[in-house]
N, CA, C and O atoms as a Maestro MAE file, in Angstrom:
{
 s_m_m2io_version
 :::
 2.0.0
}

f_m_ct {
 s_m_title
 :::
 protein
 m_atom[296] {
  # First column is atom index #
  i_m_mmod_type
  r_m_x_coord
  r_m_y_coord
  r_m_z_coord
  i_m_residue_number
  s_m_chain_name
  s_m_pdb_residue_name
  s_m_pdb_atom_name
  i_m_atomic_number
  :::
  1 25 71.392 64.143 99.832 1 A "UNK " " N  " 7
  2 3 70.113 64.444 98.930 1 A "UNK " " CA " 6
  3 2 69.686 66.021 99.217 1 A "UNK " " C  " 6
  4 15 69.685 66.682 100.255 1 A "UNK " " O  " 8
  5 25 69.418 66.256 98.203 2 A "UNK " " N  " 7
  6 3 69.085 67.966 98.507 2 A "UNK " " CA " 6
  7 2 67.513 67.852 98.492 2 A "UNK " " C  " 6
  8 15 66.873 66.883 98.082 2 A "UNK " " O  " 8
  9 25 66.942 69.187 99.089 3 A "UNK " " N  " 7
  10 3 65.727 69.173 99.224 3 A "UNK " " CA " 6
  11 2 65.056 70.457 98.087 3 A "UNK " " C  " 6
  12 15 65.809 71.151 97.405 3 A "UNK " " O  " 8
  13 25 63.833 70.566 98.062 4 A "UNK " " N  " 7
  14 3 63.293 71.503 97.066 4 A "UNK " " CA " 6
  15 2 63.724 72.665 97.432 4 A "UNK " " C  " 6
  16 15 64.047 73.468 96.556 4 A "UNK " " O  " 8
  17 25 63.825 73.020 98.845 5 A "UNK " " N  " 7
  18 3 64.495 74.375 99.124 5 A "UNK " " CA " 6
  19 2 65.937 74.859 98.841 5 A "UNK " " C  " 6
  20 15 66.311 76.021 98.689 5 A "UNK " " O  " 8
  21 25 66.728 73.624 98.798 6 A "UNK " " N  " 7
  22 3 67.867 73.719 98.387 6 A "UNK " " CA " 6
  23 2 68.222 73.998 96.838 6 A "UNK " " C  " 6
  24 15 69.115 74.755 96.457 6 A "UNK " " O  " 8
  25 25 67.446 73.323 96.101 7 A "UNK " " N  " 7
  26 3 67.170 73.463 94.681 7 A "UNK " " CA " 6
  27 2 66.696 75.007 94.317 7 A "UNK " " C  " 6
  28 15 67.262 75.630 93.418 7 A "UNK " " O  " 8
  29 25 65.734 75.508 95.002 8 A "UNK " " N  " 7
  30 3 65.139 76.731 94.702 8 A "UNK " " CA " 6
  31 2 66.048 77.988 95.096 8 A "UNK " " C  " 6
  32 15 66.040 79.069 94.505 8 A "UNK " " O  " 8
  33 25 66.777 77.672 96.124 9 A "UNK " " N  " 7
  34 3 67.931 78.705 96.449 9 A "UNK " " CA " 6
  35 2 68.961 78.584 95.421 9 A "UNK " " C  " 6
  36 15 69.184 79.625 94.802 9 A "UNK " " O  " 8
  37 25 69.689 77.478 95.075 10 A "UNK " " N  " 7
  38 3 70.394 77.511 94.022 10 A "UNK " " CA " 6
  39 2 70.212 78.138 92.644 10 A "UNK " " C  " 6
  40 15 71.070 78.738 91.996 10 A "UNK " " O  " 8
  41 25 68.925 77.891 92.304 11 A "UNK " " N  " 7
  42 3 68.012 78.673 91.079 11 A "UNK " " CA " 6
  43 2 68.325 79.876 91.073 11 A "UNK " " C  " 6
  44 15 68.873 80.430 90.120 11 A "UNK " " O  " 8
  45 25 67.913 80.589 92.474 12 A "UNK " " N  " 7
  46 3 67.478 81.896 92.488 12 A "UNK " " CA " 6
  47 2 69.013 82.722 92.724 12 A "UNK " " C  " 6
  48 15 69.090 83.919 92.446 12 A "UNK " " O  " 8
  49 25 70.035 82.072 93.181 13 A "UNK " " N  " 7
  50 3 71.127 83.024 93.455 13 A "UNK " " CA " 6
  51 2 71.538 83.540 92.242 13 A "UNK " " C  " 6
  52 15 71.804 82.939 91.201 13 A "UNK " " O  " 8
  53 25 71.564 84.955 92.542 14 A "UNK " " N  " 7
  54 3 72.286 85.629 91.749 14 A "UNK " " CA " 6
  55 2 73.714 86.126 91.732 14 A "UNK " " C  " 6
  56 15 74.089 87.008 92.504 14 A "UNK " " O  " 8
  57 25 74.564 85.509 90.781 15 A "UNK " " N  " 7
  58 3 75.999 86.132 91.144 15 A "UNK " " CA " 6
  59 2 76.405 87.254 90.429 15 A "UNK " " C  " 6
  60 15 75.923 87.384 89.304 15 A "UNK " " O  " 8
  61 25 77.278 88.191 90.881 16 A "UNK " " N  " 7
  62 3 77.892 89.175 90.188 16 A "UNK " " CA " 6
  63 2 79.483 89.254 90.329 16 A "UNK " " C  " 6
  64 15 80.107 88.493 91.069 16 A "UNK " " O  " 8
  65 25 79.961 90.050 89.703 17 A "UNK " " N  " 7
  66 3 81.579 90.164 89.587 17 A "UNK " " CA " 6
  67 2 81.475 91.519 90.282 17 A "UNK " " C  " 6
  68 15 80.701 92.453 90.073 17 A "UNK " " O  " 8
  69 25 82.640 91.346 91.322 18 A "UNK " " N  " 7
  70 3 83.140 92.497 92.167 18 A "UNK " " CA " 6
  71 2 84.319 92.816 92.040 18 A "UNK " " C  " 6
  72 15 85.019 92.167 91.263 18 A "UNK " " O  " 8
  73 25 84.862 93.906 92.772 19 A "UNK " " N  " 7
  74 3 86.322 93.983 92.826 19 A "UNK " " CA " 6
  75 2 86.518 94.710 94.271 19 A "UNK " " C  " 6
  76 15 85.587 95.195 94.914 19 A "UNK " " O  " 8
  77 25 87.695 94.706 94.619 20 A "UNK " " N  " 7
  78 3 88.002 95.489 95.794 20 A "UNK " " CA " 6
  79 2 89.406 95.961 95.415 20 A "UNK " " C  " 6
  80 15 90.208 95.116 95.018 20 A "UNK " " O  " 8
  81 25 89.859 97.571 95.529 21 A "UNK " " N  " 7
  82 3 91.146 98.174 95.319 21 A "UNK " " CA " 6
  83 2 91.934 98.565 96.419 21 A "UNK " " C  " 6
  84 15 91.456 99.214 97.349 21 A "UNK " " O  " 8
  85 25 93.076 98.220 96.374 22 A "UNK " " N  " 7
  86 3 94.205 98.297 97.430 22 A "UNK " " CA " 6
  87 2 95.001 99.557 96.599 22 A "UNK " " C  " 6
  88 15 95.323 99.295 95.440 22 A "UNK " " O  " 8
  89 25 95.302 100.782 97.078 23 A "UNK " " N  " 7
  90 3 96.077 101.437 96.438 23 A "UNK " " CA " 6
  91 2 96.797 102.246 97.531 23 A "UNK " " C  " 6
  92 15 96.566 102.048 98.724 23 A "UNK " " O  " 8
  93 25 97.751 103.244 97.053 24 A "UNK " " N  " 7
  94 3 98.211 104.315 97.908 24 A "UNK " " CA " 6
  95 2 99.752 104.559 97.559 24 A "UNK " " C  " 6
  96 15 100.671 103.753 97.415 24 A "UNK " " O  " 8
  97 25 99.714 105.959 97.473 25 A "UNK " " N  " 7
  98 3 100.974 106.573 97.077 25 A "UNK " " CA " 6
  99 2 102.205 106.322 98.372 25 A "UNK " " C  " 6
  100 15 103.416 106.173 98.216 25 A "UNK " " O  " 8
  101 25 101.605 106.335 99.352 26 A "UNK " " N  " 7
  102 3 102.778 106.371 100.732 26 A "UNK " " CA " 6
  103 2 102.708 104.661 100.790 26 A "UNK " " C  " 6
  104 15 103.802 104.226 101.147 26 A "UNK " " O  " 8
  105 25 102.020 103.916 100.612 27 A "UNK " " N  " 7
  106 3 102.014 102.481 100.691 27 A "UNK " " CA " 6
  107 2 103.163 101.753 100.066 27 A "UNK " " C  " 6
  108 15 103.638 102.084 98.980 27 A "UNK " " O  " 8
  109 25 103.592 100.758 100.784 28 A "UNK " " N  " 7
  110 3 104.958 100.160 99.928 28 A "UNK " " CA " 6
  111 2 104.113 98.856 98.966 28 A "UNK " " C  " 6
  112 15 102.960 98.502 99.212 28 A "UNK " " O  " 8
  113 25 104.838 98.366 98.030 29 A "UNK " " N  " 7
  114 3 103.990 97.447 97.196 29 A "UNK " " CA " 6
  115 2 103.850 96.367 98.159 29 A "UNK " " C  " 6
  116 15 102.702 95.932 98.242 29 A "UNK " " O  " 8
  117 25 104.842 95.744 99.014 30 A "UNK " " N  " 7
  118 3 104.747 94.983 100.295 30 A "UNK " " CA " 6
  119 2 103.377 95.005 100.910 30 A "UNK " " C  " 6
  120 15 102.629 94.027 100.880 30 A "UNK " " O  " 8
  121 25 103.049 96.246 101.515 31 A "UNK " " N  " 7
  122 3 101.788 96.559 102.144 31 A "UNK " " CA " 6
  123 2 100.351 96.315 101.309 31 A "UNK " " C  " 6
  124 15 99.330 95.805 101.770 31 A "UNK " " O  " 8
  125 25 100.588 96.883 99.799 32 A "UNK " " N  " 7
  126 3 99.399 96.474 99.270 32 A "UNK " " CA " 6
  127 2 99.335 95.109 98.756 32 A "UNK " " C  " 6
  128 15 98.203 94.795 98.387 32 A "UNK " " O  " 8
  129 25 100.194 94.249 98.634 33 A "UNK " " N  " 7
  130 3 99.858 92.854 98.241 33 A "UNK " " CA " 6
  131 2 99.582 92.064 99.414 33 A "UNK " " C  " 6
  132 15 98.794 91.120 99.351 33 A "UNK " " O  " 8
  133 25 100.209 92.401 100.548 34 A "UNK " " N  " 7
  134 3 100.048 91.632 101.804 34 A "UNK " " CA " 6
  135 2 98.222 91.874 102.006 34 A "UNK " " C  " 6
  136 15 97.449 90.960 102.292 34 A "UNK " " O  " 8
  137 25 97.820 93.334 101.773 35 A "UNK " " N  " 7
  138 3 96.441 93.344 102.065 35 A "UNK " " CA " 6
  139 2 95.472 92.915 101.387 35 A "UNK " " C  " 6
  140 15 94.376 92.514 101.779 35 A "UNK " " O  " 8
  141 25 96.047 93.035 99.942 36 A "UNK " " N  " 7
  142 3 95.157 92.195 98.922 36 A "UNK " " CA " 6
  143 2 95.093 90.723 99.024 36 A "UNK " " C  " 6
  144 15 94.027 90.176 98.742 36 A "UNK " " O  " 8
  145 25 96.242 89.923 99.442 37 A "UNK " " N  " 7
  146 3 96.145 88.538 99.516 37 A "UNK " " CA " 6
  147 2 95.488 88.072 100.990 37 A "UNK " " C  " 6
  148 15 95.028 86.963 101.262 37 A "UNK " " O  " 8
  149 25 95.580 89.213 101.829 38 A "UNK " " N  " 7
  150 3 94.624 88.532 103.241 38 A "UNK " " CA " 6
  151 2 93.199 88.594 102.686 38 A "UNK " " C  " 6
  152 15 92.502 87.607 102.922 38 A "UNK " " O  " 8
  153 25 92.512 89.861 101.800 39 A "UNK " " N  " 7
  154 3 91.623 89.883 101.470 39 A "UNK " " CA " 6
  155 2 90.995 88.570 100.518 39 A "UNK " " C  " 6
  156 15 89.912 88.013 100.697 39 A "UNK " " O  " 8
  157 25 91.884 88.302 99.597 40 A "UNK " " N  " 7
  158 3 91.609 87.000 98.912 40 A "UNK " " CA " 6
  159 2 91.530 85.986 99.549 40 A "UNK " " C  " 6
  160 15 90.632 85.178 99.311 40 A "UNK " " O  " 8
  161 25 92.439 85.783 100.504 41 A "UNK " " N  " 7
  162 3 92.213 84.549 101.612 41 A "UNK " " CA " 6
  163 2 91.047 84.491 102.317 41 A "UNK " " C  " 6
  164 15 90.689 83.384 102.720 41 A "UNK " " O  " 8
  165 25 90.349 85.495 102.560 42 A "UNK " " N  " 7
  166 3 89.429 85.593 103.239 42 A "UNK " " CA " 6
  167 2 87.900 85.217 102.494 42 A "UNK " " C  " 6
  168 15 86.890 84.800 103.061 42 A "UNK " " O  " 8
  169 25 88.090 85.499 101.101 43 A "UNK " " N  " 7
  170 3 86.926 85.284 99.932 43 A "UNK " " CA " 6
  171 2 87.135 83.325 99.626 43 A "UNK " " C  " 6
  172 15 86.219 82.512 99.500 43 A "UNK " " O  " 8
  173 25 88.575 83.068 99.586 44 A "UNK " " N  " 7
  174 3 88.599 81.689 99.427 44 A "UNK " " CA " 6
  175 2 88.876 81.797 97.997 44 A "UNK " " C  " 6
  176 15 88.791 82.789 97.274 44 A "UNK " " O  " 8
  177 25 89.271 80.433 97.678 45 A "UNK " " N  " 7
  178 3 89.695 80.062 96.172 45 A "UNK " " CA " 6
  179 2 88.812 80.315 95.138 45 A "UNK " " C  " 6
  180 15 88.978 81.064 94.176 45 A "UNK " " O  " 8
  181 25 87.724 79.531 95.457 46 A "UNK " " N  " 7
  182 3 86.630 79.533 94.637 46 A "UNK " " CA " 6
  183 2 85.836 80.944 94.368 46 A "UNK " " C  " 6
  184 15 85.091 80.983 93.389 46 A "UNK " " O  " 8
  185 25 85.952 81.966 95.102 47 A "UNK " " N  " 7
  186 3 85.384 83.167 94.546 47 A "UNK " " CA " 6
  187 2 86.555 84.050 94.005 47 A "UNK " " C  " 6
  188 15 86.228 85.000 93.293 47 A "UNK " " O  " 8
  189 25 87.676 83.879 94.221 48 A "UNK " " N  " 7
  190 3 88.712 84.886 93.466 48 A "UNK " " CA " 6
  191 2 89.044 84.530 91.868 48 A "UNK " " C  " 6
  192 15 89.578 83.522 91.407 48 A "UNK " " O  " 8
  193 25 88.616 85.533 91.295 49 A "UNK " " N  " 7
  194 3 88.757 85.476 89.724 49 A "UNK " " CA " 6
  195 2 90.021 85.779 89.451 49 A "UNK " " C  " 6
  196 15 90.651 84.925 88.827 49 A "UNK " " O  " 8
  197 25 90.731 87.065 89.837 50 A "UNK " " N  " 7
  198 3 92.055 87.392 89.623 50 A "UNK " " CA " 6
  199 2 92.475 88.278 90.521 50 A "UNK " " C  " 6
  200 15 91.715 88.757 91.364 50 A "UNK " " O  " 8
  201 25 93.845 88.607 90.414 51 A "UNK " " N  " 7
  202 3 94.540 89.965 91.226 51 A "UNK " " CA " 6
  203 2 95.548 90.416 90.112 51 A "UNK " " C  " 6
  204 15 96.475 89.767 89.627 51 A "UNK " " O  " 8
  205 25 95.105 91.774 89.811 52 A "UNK " " N  " 7
  206 3 95.994 92.548 89.063 52 A "UNK " " CA " 6
  207 2 96.479 93.970 89.866 52 A "UNK " " C  " 6
  208 15 95.944 94.631 90.755 52 A "UNK " " O  " 8
  209 25 97.652 94.104 89.176 53 A "UNK " " N  " 7
  210 3 98.341 95.292 89.860 53 A "UNK " " CA " 6
  211 2 98.794 96.663 88.678 53 A "UNK " " C  " 6
  212 15 98.801 96.368 87.483 53 A "UNK " " O  " 8
  213 25 99.016 97.561 88.937 54 A "UNK " " N  " 7
  214 3 99.356 98.600 88.039 54 A "UNK " " CA " 6
  215 2 100.342 99.894 88.776 54 A "UNK " " C  " 6
  216 15 100.399 99.851 90.005 54 A "UNK " " O  " 8
  217 25 100.993 100.856 88.180 55 A "UNK " " N  " 7
  218 3 101.615 101.704 88.809 55 A "UNK " " CA " 6
  219 2 101.241 102.876 87.806 55 A "UNK " " C  " 6
  220 15 101.090 102.688 86.599 55 A "UNK " " O  " 8
  221 25 101.113 104.075 88.418 56 A "UNK " " N  " 7
  222 3 101.262 105.082 87.764 56 A "UNK " " CA " 6
  223 2 101.787 106.176 88.442 56 A "UNK " " C  " 6
  224 15 101.155 106.779 89.310 56 A "UNK " " O  " 8
  225 25 103.201 106.531 87.997 57 A "UNK " " N  " 7
  226 3 104.072 107.433 88.887 57 A "UNK " " CA " 6
  227 2 104.400 106.647 90.030 57 A "UNK " " C  " 6
  228 15 104.999 105.572 90.051 57 A "UNK " " O  " 8
  229 25 103.921 107.331 91.008 58 A "UNK " " N  " 7
  230 3 104.308 106.811 92.367 58 A "UNK " " CA " 6
  231 2 103.240 106.156 92.963 58 A "UNK " " C  " 6
  232 15 103.466 105.669 94.071 58 A "UNK " " O  " 8
  233 25 101.892 105.999 92.391 59 A "UNK " " N  " 7
  234 3 100.803 105.466 92.989 59 A "UNK " " CA " 6
  235 2 100.529 103.891 92.194 59 A "UNK " " C  " 6
  236 15 100.323 103.565 91.025 59 A "UNK " " O  " 8
  237 25 100.646 103.160 93.461 60 A "UNK " " N  " 7
  238 3 100.632 102.004 93.064 60 A "UNK " " CA " 6
  239 2 99.043 101.346 93.318 60 A "UNK " " C  " 6
  240 15 98.352 101.761 94.248 60 A "UNK " " O  " 8
  241 25 98.662 100.498 92.573 61 A "UNK " " N  " 7
  242 3 97.145 99.836 92.789 61 A "UNK " " CA " 6
  243 2 97.301 98.284 92.335 61 A "UNK " " C  " 6
  244 15 97.841 97.758 91.362 61 A "UNK " " O  " 8
  245 25 96.547 97.745 93.535 62 A "UNK " " N  " 7
  246 3 96.095 96.142 93.437 62 A "UNK " " CA " 6
  247 2 94.774 95.760 93.357 62 A "UNK " " C  " 6
  248 15 94.135 95.927 94.396 62 A "UNK " " O  " 8
  249 25 94.135 95.255 92.336 63 A "UNK " " N  " 7
  250 3 92.979 95.080 92.157 63 A "UNK " " CA " 6
  251 2 92.599 93.878 92.537 63 A "UNK " " C  " 6
  252 15 93.480 93.080 92.217 63 A "UNK " " O  " 8
  253 25 91.481 93.221 93.204 64 A "UNK " " N  " 7
  254 3 91.108 91.616 93.559 64 A "UNK " " CA " 6
  255 2 89.793 91.598 92.843 64 A "UNK " " C  " 6
  256 15 88.885 92.294 93.297 64 A "UNK " " O  " 8
  257 25 89.659 91.101 92.111 65 A "UNK " " N  " 7
  258 3 88.199 90.531 91.362 65 A "UNK " " CA " 6
  259 2 87.759 89.013 91.562 65 A "UNK " " C  " 6
  260 15 88.343 87.949 91.356 65 A "UNK " " O  " 8
  261 25 86.588 89.313 92.008 66 A "UNK " " N  " 7
  262 3 85.806 88.176 92.654 66 A "UNK " " CA " 6
  263 2 84.384 87.789 92.232 66 A "UNK " " C  " 6
  264 15 83.642 88.569 91.634 66 A "UNK " " O  " 8
  265 25 84.036 86.499 92.588 67 A "UNK " " N  " 7
  266 3 82.711 86.655 92.487 67 A "UNK " " CA " 6
  267 2 81.828 86.623 93.933 67 A "UNK " " C  " 6
  268 15 82.346 86.228 94.977 67 A "UNK " " O  " 8
  269 25 80.364 87.110 93.852 68 A "UNK " " N  " 7
  270 3 80.050 87.322 95.142 68 A "UNK " " CA " 6
  271 2 78.276 87.412 94.753 68 A "UNK " " C  " 6
  272 15 77.774 87.890 93.735 68 A "UNK " " O  " 8
  273 25 77.717 86.908 95.696 69 A "UNK " " N  " 7
  274 3 76.349 86.762 95.685 69 A "UNK " " CA " 6
  275 2 75.511 88.251 95.708 69 A "UNK " " C  " 6
  276 15 75.741 89.097 96.572 69 A "UNK " " O  " 8
  277 25 74.749 88.391 94.886 70 A "UNK " " N  " 7
  278 3 74.222 89.828 95.131 70 A "UNK " " CA " 6
  279 2 73.669 90.251 96.295 70 A "UNK " " C  " 6
  280 15 73.372 91.441 96.401 70 A "UNK " " O  " 8
  281 25 73.471 89.476 97.209 71 A "UNK " " N  " 7
  282 3 73.119 89.628 98.557 71 A "UNK " " CA " 6
  283 2 74.141 90.045 99.648 71 A "UNK " " C  " 6
  284 15 73.938 90.663 100.693 71 A "UNK " " O  " 8
  285 25 75.498 89.458 99.041 72 A "UNK " " N  " 7
  286 3 76.728 89.837 99.803 72 A "UNK " " CA " 6
  287 2 77.146 91.157 100.072 72 A "UNK " " C  " 6
  288 15 76.852 91.978 99.203 72 A "UNK " " O  " 8
  289 25 77.810 91.597 101.139 73 A "UNK " " N  " 7
  290 3 78.019 92.903 101.361 73 A "UNK " " CA " 6
  291 2 79.692 93.105 101.481 73 A "UNK " " C  " 6
  292 15 80.220 94.013 102.124 73 A "UNK " " O  " 8
  293 25 80.418 92.049 100.713 74 A "UNK " " N  " 7
  294 3 81.784 91.772 101.063 74 A "UNK " " CA " 6
  295 2 82.680 92.937 100.341 74 A "UNK " " C  " 6
  296 15 83.904 92.946 100.473 74 A "UNK " " O  " 8
  :::
 }
 m_bond[295] {
  # First column is bond index #
  i_m_from
  i_m_to
  i_m_order
  :::
  1 1 2 1
  2 2 3 1
  3 3 4 2
  4 3 5 1
  5 5 6 1
  6 6 7 1
  7 7 8 2
  8 7 9 1
  9 9 10 1
  10 10 11 1
  11 11 12 2
  12 11 13 1
  13 13 14 1
  14 14 15 1
  15 15 16 2
  16 15 17 1
  17 17 18 1
  18 18 19 1
  19 19 20 2
  20 19 21 1
  21 21 22 1
  22 22 23 1
  23 23 24 2
  24 23 25 1
  25 25 26 1
  26 26 27 1
  27 27 28 2
  28 27 29 1
  29 29 30 1
  30 30 31 1
  31 31 32 2
  32 31 33 1
  33 33 34 1
  34 34 35 1
  35 35 36 2
  36 35 37 1
  37 37 38 1
  38 38 39 1
  39 39 40 2
  40 39 41 1
  41 41 42 1
  42 42 43 1
  43 43 44 2
  44 43 45 1
  45 45 46 1
  46 46 47 1
  47 47 48 2
  48 47 49 1
  49 49 50 1
  50 50 51 1
  51 51 52 2
  52 51 53 1
  53 53 54 1
  54 54 55 1
  55 55 56 2
  56 55 57 1
  57 57 58 1
  58 58 59 1
  59 59 60 2
  60 59 61 1
  61 61 62 1
  62 62 63 1
  63 63 64 2
  64 63 65 1
  65 65 66 1
  66 66 67 1
  67 67 68 2
  68 67 69 1
  69 69 70 1
  70 70 71 1
  71 71 72 2
  72 71 73 1
  73 73 74 1
  74 74 75 1
  75 75 76 2
  76 75 77 1
  77 77 78 1
  78 78 79 1
  79 79 80 2
  80 79 81 1
  81 81 82 1
  82 82 83 1
  83 83 84 2
  84 83 85 1
  85 85 86 1
  86 86 87 1
  87 87 88 2
  88 87 89 1
  89 89 90 1
  90 90 91 1
  91 91 92 2
  92 91 93 1
  93 93 94 1
  94 94 95 1
  95 95 96 2
  96 95 97 1
  97 97 98 1
  98 98 99 1
  99 99 100 2
  100 99 101 1
  101 101 102 1
  102 102 103 1
  103 103 104 2
  104 103 105 1
  105 105 106 1
  106 106 107 1
  107 107 108 2
  108 107 109 1
  109 109 110 1
  110 110 111 1
  111 111 112 2
  112 111 113 1
  113 113 114 1
  114 114 115 1
  115 115 116 2
  116 115 117 1
  117 117 118 1
  118 118 119 1
  119 119 120 2
  120 119 121 1
  121 121 122 1
  122 122 123 1
  123 123 124 2
  124 123 125 1
  125 125 126 1
  126 126 127 1
  127 127 128 2
  128 127 129 1
  129 129 130 1
  130 130 131 1
  131 131 132 2
  132 131 133 1
  133 133 134 1
  134 134 135 1
  135 135 136 2
  136 135 137 1
  137 137 138 1
  138 138 139 1
  139 139 140 2
  140 139 141 1
  141 141 142 1
  142 142 143 1
  143 143 144 2
  144 143 145 1
  145 145 146 1
  146 146 147 1
  147 147 148 2
  148 147 149 1
  149 149 150 1
  150 150 151 1
  151 151 152 2
  152 151 153 1
  153 153 154 1
  154 154 155 1
  155 155 156 2
  156 155 157 1
  157 157 158 1
  158 158 159 1
  159 159 160 2
  160 159 161 1
  161 161 162 1
  162 162 163 1
  163 163 164 2
  164 163 165 1
  165 165 166 1
  166 166 167 1
  167 167 168 2
  168 167 169 1
  169 169 170 1
  170 170 171 1
  171 171 172 2
  172 171 173 1
  173 173 174 1
  174 174 175 1
  175 175 176 2
  176 175 177 1
  177 177 178 1
  178 178 179 1
  179 179 180 2
  180 179 181 1
  181 181 182 1
  182 182 183 1
  183 183 184 2
  184 183 185 1
  185 185 186 1
  186 186 187 1
  187 187 188 2
  188 187 189 1
  189 189 190 1
  190 190 191 1
  191 191 192 2
  192 191 193 1
  193 193 194 1
  194 194 195 1
  195 195 196 2
  196 195 197 1
  197 197 198 1
  198 198 199 1
  199 199 200 2
  200 199 201 1
  201 201 202 1
  202 202 203 1
  203 203 204 2
  204 203 205 1
  205 205 206 1
  206 206 207 1
  207 207 208 2
  208 207 209 1
  209 209 210 1
  210 210 211 1
  211 211 212 2
  212 211 213 1
  213 213 214 1
  214 214 215 1
  215 215 216 2
  216 215 217 1
  217 217 218 1
  218 218 219 1
  219 219 220 2
  220 219 221 1
  221 221 222 1
  222 222 223 1
  223 223 224 2
  224 223 225 1
  225 225 226 1
  226 226 227 1
  227 227 228 2
  228 227 229 1
  229 229 230 1
  230 230 231 1
  231 231 232 2
  232 231 233 1
  233 233 234 1
  234 234 235 1
  235 235 236 2
  236 235 237 1
  237 237 238 1
  238 238 239 1
  239 239 240 2
  240 239 241 1
  241 241 242 1
  242 242 243 1
  243 243 244 2
  244 243 245 1
  245 245 246 1
  246 246 247 1
  247 247 248 2
  248 247 249 1
  249 249 250 1
  250 250 251 1
  251 251 252 2
  252 251 253 1
  253 253 254 1
  254 254 255 1
  255 255 256 2
  256 255 257 1
  257 257 258 1
  258 258 259 1
  259 259 260 2
  260 259 261 1
  261 261 262 1
  262 262 263 1
  263 263 264 2
  264 263 265 1
  265 265 266 1
  266 266 267 1
  267 267 268 2
  268 267 269 1
  269 269 270 1
  270 270 271 1
  271 271 272 2
  272 271 273 1
  273 273 274 1
  274 274 275 1
  275 275 276 2
  276 275 277 1
  277 277 278 1
  278 278 279 1
  279 279 280 2
  280 279 281 1
  281 281 282 1
  282 282 283 1
  283 283 284 2
  284 283 285 1
  285 285 286 1
  286 286 287 1
  287 287 288 2
  288 287 289 1
  289 289 290 1
  290 290 291 1
  291 291 292 2
  292 291 293 1
  293 293 294 1
  294 294 295 1
  295 295 296 2
  :::
 }
}
């Protein structure tokens, strides 16, 4: 059974979409994907929206998109 305080907190929570980028000219794809996967595991499956990657010449980029509360600093 939830209290009024729980209901008010749920109603006032403001979610925002955030991302974290893992990139490196000198990092291997294995390193980039491992770092991104470790970060996503810390967030948990309920928060992760997607993980994407791209390459421009020798610069690899992996982005983790996730939901966070506006008060979070993750």
